[in-house]
N, C-alpha and C positions, 0 to 999 in steps of 0.2 A: 505493500499500499505505499502510495506516494505521500508528502505531506499534504497535497493537494486534495486526494480524496480525504486525507484523515478528517482536513477543516471542515470540508463540504458535508461527510458524514455527520460527524461530530454538531455542525449548525444544525442542519434539519432535523437531527434528534433534539435539541436544545428549544426548537421552534416546535417541536410536536409538543416536548413535554411542558414549556410554556403555556399553550395555547390548553393541554388538557388539564392544567391546574386551572385557569383562570374560567373553564368551564365549569367547574368545582362550586365556581363562588355562584349563589343564588343570583337570579336577575334584579332582585330589589336591594342587591348590596356591590353591583359591577360600578356604578358612580360614588358609592359610599367612599368619605376621604374618612380616617379615624384621626386626622388635626387638621386643621385651615390648610396649613403648608404641605399635607402629605398628598399623595397621590393616587388616584382611583384606578384598580385593577382596568378598567377600559382606557383610562387614559396611558398607562402602561405598556397596554395590547396594542394600544396605538402607534408607539413609539417602537414595541417590538416589529410591529407588522412593518414598519418603514426600515428597519435598522440596516436590510440586506444594498439597502439601497447608498449606504458611507461607503463602502468598499469599493465598487466601480471609479468614484468620481476621487479618492484617495490613490487609487493605483492608476489610475489615467494618467493625473496630475501631479502625480508625487507631493501633494503639499492640501491642506485646506484651504476649501473657499467659503468664506463666510456668509455667503448669500444662499448658500446650501440651507440655513436655517429657514428660512423663507419661505423656501419651495416645501421644506419638512411642516413649518405649523400649519403653511394653507393646506398640504394635501390629507394632514391629519384629520382635520374636521370634518371630510367628508366621509369617514370610516366612522358608524353612530352604534355599531353593533360587532360584538366577537364574529360573528359570520364575514362581517365586512372585513374588519381587523384581519382574521386567517386569509381570508381569500388575496386580500392585499398580501399578506406574506409571502403566500405562494406563488404569486407571480413576481415577487422583489427578490426570493429565494432563486429564479431562473437568471435574472440581471446578474446577482450576485456569482453563480455557479459560473458564468460566463467570463466573468470577471478574472476569479479567481483561475479558469483555468486558461485564461489567456496571456494571466505573467510568467516571464520565462524564470526556470526556475535559477537561472545566471543574474536576476534580479532582485531574489528572496533577500540577500542580504544589503541592497540601498536602505539608506536613509533618510528619513524624512522628518523636518521637525511642525509638530502639531502645538495649536495653545497647552494642550495639557502634558505634552513632554516628547520625546524623542524616539522614534521607533526605525526597525528596518519592516520592510515591505513584507515580509512573512509572518512578521507581529498582525499587522495589518488587516491581514487574510483574518484574523482570527476575532476583530473585535465584535462583530456580529454575535458571536457566540461567546464571548464573556458576558455582553451587554444580555441575552436571554437568561442564561445563570443569575445574573446578578436581581433579574426580575422578576426570574422564577420564584429568587427565596423571598421578595419583595410580598408577591401574591402570596404565600404559603404565610408570610407572617399576618399580612392582612386578616387570613382567614381564622388565625387564631384570636385575632383580638375583638372579631364577633363570635366567638366562641363554637368556630370549628375546628379541630385536633386531628379531623382523618384524614387529610393530605394523603 
């Protein structure tokens, strides 16, 4: 198995696990926030649906385009249900996989500077995977806050 194969496989598994956990949240809790500044499960699902789209631009441009936040914020508003988020996530995963598969192995060690640190492109390919892990943990924690310990 190549590094690309591993990253794609694990990112797909992470996406599946995230949406499985989100679907365990009752409909009346999907937009519930445990605190004023906290994020709802639906809000996190919107981000997880979009996150595969971060990688193609970062790999292609070898840097961060802050205007991408505008597209992210505008696009995510259109996904109002978990079904819509999951459908978008699946479509966006295709763009992610194409970008990862297009990156030459010789470029894995190319470094880029991002607002949140310095990375090599092999690490950038893994961004959606670790983002999905993070949000899966948050969704499971939200479940415990309203009393669901079944995760």
